[in-house]
N, C-alpha and C positions, 0 to 999 in steps of 0.2 A: 583560541579560535572557536572552539566548540562552545565555550561559555558565552561568547558574543552571539553565536548562532542560536543558542538556547534562549537568550534574551530577546532576540529578534522574533523567534517563534512565539515566545510568550507575549510580546507586544502585538503581533498580528492576531493571535488567538483572542487576546483581550479586546482589541479593536473590533474584530468581527462579532464576538459575543456581546459586547456592549451595544453595538449597532442593532443586533437582533433583539436584545432586551428592550432598547428604546423604542424600536418599531412595534414590537409586540405590546409594550406598555401603553404607547399612544393609541394603538388600535383598540386595545381593551377599554381604555378610558373613553374614547370616542363612541364605541359601541354601547358602553354603559350609559353615557350621557344621552345618546339617542334613544336608548331603551326607556330610560326614566322620563324623558320628554314625551315619548310616544304614550307612555302610561298616563301621564298627566293629561295629554290631549284626549285620550279615551275617557278619562274621568270627567273632564270638562264637558265633553259631548254627552255623556250619560246623565249628568246632572242638569244639563241645559233645559231640556223639555219639561221635566217635573218641577224643578224649583223655580223656574222663571214664571210659572203661572201665578205664584203668590205675589209677584210684583204688581199685579193689577187689581188685587183685592183691597178692600177698604182698609185704611190705617186703623190700627188698634184691634184688628181681628185676631192678632196673635199668630198669624201664619208665618211671619218673618221676624218676629221679635227677637228670636235667637240670633239673627244675622245682623243685629244693630251694632254698628261700629266695626270697622275692619281690623282684625287682629291677626292677619296672616292666613286665614282660612279662605273658604270660597266667598266670592262677592259677585254681585250682579249690578249692572247698570243698563238702563234702557234709554235710548235716544229716539226722539220723535223724528218725523220726516223733515222738520225744519232745523234739526240739529240741536234742539233744546233737550235738556235732561228730563225724561219722563219719570224715571225712578232711579234712586240711589240710596237704598236702605242702609248700606254699610258705611255711607259717608266717605267713600274713597276720594282721593285727590284726583279730580278729573283732569287737571292740567297735565298729568303724566300720560294720559291716554292720547295716542295720536289721532288727529282729526280725520285721517283717512279711514280709521276703523269705524267712526261714528256714521260714516256714509257709505260703507262698503256694500256693493251690489251682490256679493256672493260670500259664502263662509270663508273666514280667514283666521289664521293663527299668528300671534305675535308675542314677543317677549320684551317686557319693559322693566324698569326699576321703580318699585313702589314701596314706600315705608321702609326704605333702606335695604331692600332685598329684591332679588329677581322675581318677577311675576309673569306667569303665562296667561295670555288672553285668548279667548275664542269669541269671535264676532260673527253674527249671522243676521241676515234680514229676517224680520218678524213676520213671515208670511202666514203662520198658523192662525193669527188673530186678524188677518186681513188688513193690518196697518201698513199701508203702502209707504215705503221709505223708512219705516221704523227699523232700528237695529238693536239687537240684544247682545250685550257683551258679558261673558262669564269669565271670571278670573280666579286664579289659584296661585298661592305663593309657591316659589321653588326653593325656599330656604332649606327645607328638609332634604330635598333632592340634592341641593348644592352641598349640604353637609355630608351626604352619602358619597357624593363624588369626591369631596375633599378627603374623606377617609379612604376611599378607593385609591386616590392618587398617592396618599401617604403610604398605604400598604404596597402599592406597586413600586414606589420609590425605594422603600426599605427592602422589599423583596429583590429589586434590581441590584441594590448595593450588596446585599448578602449574596446574591447569585454571582455577581462579579468577583467578590472576594473568594467565594468558594471555587469559582472557575479559575481564579488566579492560582490558587493552590493546586487544583487539579491539572491545570495547564503546565505548571512548573514540573509536576511529577511526571505527566505524560510526555512532555518534551524531553525530559531526561531519559525516559525509557525509549523514546523514539530515536534518540541520538546514539543509543548503545550500539546497534548494528552498524550505524554510520561510522562511529568511532572505531569499531572493530575492523570494518572494511578499510578505513583510512590507515590504521596501524598495519594491517596486512599489506596494503599497498606500499607503505613506507618500507616495511621489512622486505617486500619483494624487490623494490627498487634498490635497496641497500645490498641485498644478496646478489641480485643480477649484476650490479656494478662491481661487486667483489669478484664474481666469477669471470666477468669480462676483463677485469684489470689484470688478472694473472697471465692469461695468454697474450694480452697486449704488451705486458711488461717483457715477456719472453721475446716476442716479435721485435719490440723496440731494441732490446739489448742485442739480439742477433743481427739486426740490420746495422747497428752501430759498429759491431765487430766486423761485419762484412765491409763497411765503409772504410774501416782502418786497413783492410787487406785488399784493397781494390787491385793492386798490382799483381796479386797472386792469381794463379789459374783457378777456375771454378772447382775442379776436382780436389783442390786442397782444402776446401771449406764444405765438404759434403755434410758433415755433422750439423753445421749451422743451417744449411739448407733443409736438412731433415727436420730440425727443430722448428724452423719457420713453417714448413709445410704441415707438421703435426699440430702446431698451435692454431694455424689458420683453419684446419679441419675441425679442431675443437671449437673455435669461434663459430664456424658455420653450423655445427650441430647445436650449439647453445642458442644461436639466433633462431634456428628453425624450431627448436623446442619452445622458445618464448613466443614465437609467432603462432604456433599451434595453440598454446594456452590463451593467448590474447584473443584469437578467433573463437575459441571455445567460450570464453567469458562473454563475448559479444554475440553469441549464438550465430556466428557466421562461418562455422566449420563446414567445409564442403565435403560431402560424402558421395562417392561414385557407387551408388547402391546397385547391386545385381544379385540374382539368385545364385546360391552356391551351396555345396556340400561341405560341412565344417571339417569332417575327419581328414579328407585329403589335404585341406589347407593346413591343418595342424601337423600332419605328417611331413609336409614340405618344409615347414619351419623347423621341425626337429632335424631334418636332414641338413639344413643350413647351419645349425649350431653344433653338429656332431664334431667337426674338426676342433673347435674351441673346447668342447667338453673333453675330448680325448687328450688335448694338450694339458688340461687341468686334472686329468685322471678322475673324471666324474662320469658316472654311467647315466645316460638319458634314455628313457624308454617311453613308449606310447601304448596305451591300451584303450580300446580293443585293437587287436591286430588281425590280419587276414582279410579276405574279401567277403566272407559270409557275415555281413552285418547290415543293419538297417541304416539308410542314409539319414543324416541329421541336416535337414534343409532349413535354410533361412535366407533372408534378404539383407545383405550387408555389403560394406566396402571391403573387398578382400585385402587391399593394401593396408588399410587402417587396422584390420584385425591382425594381420601379420605383424604390424608394428606393436600392437598390444602384447601379442604372444612373445615377441622378441624381447620386449622390456621385462616381462615376467620371468622368462627363462634366463635372461642375462643377469637379472637381479638374483635369481636363485644360484646361478653359477658363482657369482661374486662371493656369496656367503655360505657356500658348501665346501667343506674341506676335501682334500684329495682322498679318494676312495669312497666318497659319498655317492648318493644317487638322487636323480630327479625323475619323477614319474608324472606323465601327463595322461589324463583320462578325459575321454569325450563321450557324452551320452545324451540321449533325449529324455528329459525328465519333466513330466507333465506337459505344460505348454511352453517350456523353455529348452534351449540348447545349453548344455553345461560343459565348460572346459575347466579342468582342475589341474593345477601345477603344484605338486607336492615335492618338497626337498627335505634332505636330512641334515641341513645346516645347523648353525648354532642357535637359530631362533631369534626372536625379538622380545626384549623385556616388556612386561605388561605396561609400564609407564610410558613406553615409546610407541606402543602399538596404535594408540589413538591418533598419533601424529604422522604416521608413515605416508599419508597422502598429502601432507602439507608440502608446499613448494620449497625447494632447497633444503628440506630436512634429510639429514644423512645419518642420524643416530650418533652414537659415541664412537670413539676410536676402536673399541673392541670389535665392532662389527665391520669396520672398514680396514681391510688388511693392507691397503696401500692407497696413496692419494690418487693413483691412476684408476684404481678399481672403484673408488668412491663415486665418481661421476659428479654431476651438479645437483643431484637430488631432485630432479624433475621427472624422472621416468615414471614413477607410480602416479604422480599427478596427471601426466599426459595420458597414461593408460586408463585411469578412471574417467577422464573427460571423454576419451574416445568411446569407451564402453557405454557411458551414459548418453552420448550422442546417437548411439544405435538403439536407445531405449532399454538398455540392459543395466546390470549392476555388477560391480567388482567389490569383493570382500576379501579380507585377509585375516587369518587366524594363525597364532604361533605360540609355541612354548619353548622357553630357553632350554637348549640342549637336545630338543627333539625335532626341531625343524619348523618350517612355515608352509602353510597351505593357502594358495591364492585361487579363488573361484570366480569365474566369469560366467554370468547368466545372460543369455540373449533370447529375445522372442523368436520363436520358430516361424517359418514361412507358412502363410495361410494358403492351403490348397483349395482352389475353387475351379469349377467347371463352367464353360460358357463365357461369352463376352461380358455379361453383367457381373458374374462372379469375379472375373479378372479385374474389372474396374473397381469393385468393392475391395478386393485384396490390395490393390494399389493404394486406395484411399486410406486403408487402415494401417499402412506402413509409413515410415518417415520418408520425407522427400530428400532430395540431394542436399539441401541447405538447411542446417539446424541452428 
C-alpha cells in the first residue's frame, strides 16, 4: 500500500516539477528571443542614419564598396516614391521584401527569410532628405541570434532533463522520508486496533459465556446464579471503563478533549485524592503520605479541570499501588516551583527496567509479567497514556523516572495561575490560559 502511495507521490512531484521546468524554460527562451530581437532592432536604428547617407553618394566613391553583395551582414535598400528601387548596393533579393514595407508611411519592423536565414528589417520614410514617399529599409541577418537561441534551447532542454532526473531521485528519497511518520502512525493505529480488540474480546467472552449459562438455568431462581450475575456486572463495568478510556484518547488525538477549567488550589485537591485511596492502600498494607502537611503553607494556584486532575492523580497513585509490595510507601509532594505547579508521586516499588521506561506511555503497554502481579491488577495499559494526554491538555508535562529495585517517581508539572488586577488584567489572564476545548 505504501509503495503505491510512494509511486503516486513520485508521479505527482514529477508532473508538477516538469510543468514548472517547461514553463520556466519557455519563459526564459521567449524572453531571450525578445531580448535578442530588441538588440537587433536597436542596432538597425543606430546604423540607419549614418550608413544610409552613403547610399546617395556617387558610385565608385568607395563609401559602400565594403557592402557590395549581401553575405548575412547589414544591407540597405532605398525605394523611391513610385516604388522603384533607388539603391540596392548589396544586391539583395528584392522579391523577399514585402511590398507594404516599400510604401510604409511610418517606421516599421518586420522579419523575413532571406538567403536561407531569418532576417530583421527596419523600414522608415526618408524624411531627412526631403524625398517625399521615399522609404529606406535597413536589414540584418538573424542567423547568429538564431544560433544563440538554438544553443539556449539545447541548454534549457538538457538542464530540464537533468533537473527532472535529479528531482526524480530527490523525490523518491523525500517521499520515502515523508512516509516514515505515516507508516509509523499506521502501524500504531493497527496495533491500537488489535490491542483494543483483544481487550474488548476478553470481557465480551466472559459475558457471552455467562449469559449462555444463565440461559441454561432459566428455571432456577435468580439467587442461585449470583456468581454469574456478579461476573457479568464486573465485566460490563470493565467494558465501560475501557470504552471511556478509548473515548478519552480518541478525543485527545482529535484535540476535542473538553476541560471544565476553573481556578483551584492544588494542595487540597491532592489531599482529597489521597483520602480516597487510603482504604485501598491500607488493604494492601502500603503507607501513603502527602507533603507538605498542615495549614501554614502557601497556596499553589492554577486554572485547571479539577475532575481531570483527580483522574490523573488517581491513575498515578493506582499505578504505584499496583507495583508497590506490602509494607512499602508512596509519598506525594506538592510545591510551587518557578512558574509551575509540581506534583510528585514517589513509590518504593520494584521499579521499571530501563528498556521499558521509554514505552510506559505507549497505549496498551503493560511491561512484562514480573511487574504485573495479577491479571486484574494489570489493567488495559491505558492509564499512563490517558494521564499524559490530560496533563498535556492543561499545557503541562508528565515525566517518569525509575530504577529497578528502588521505585518510580512520576512528576506532573502544570502552569500556575496568572495573578492580575483590574478588568484588563483579568481578560489578559484568561487569554493566556487554555480554553475549555483543546
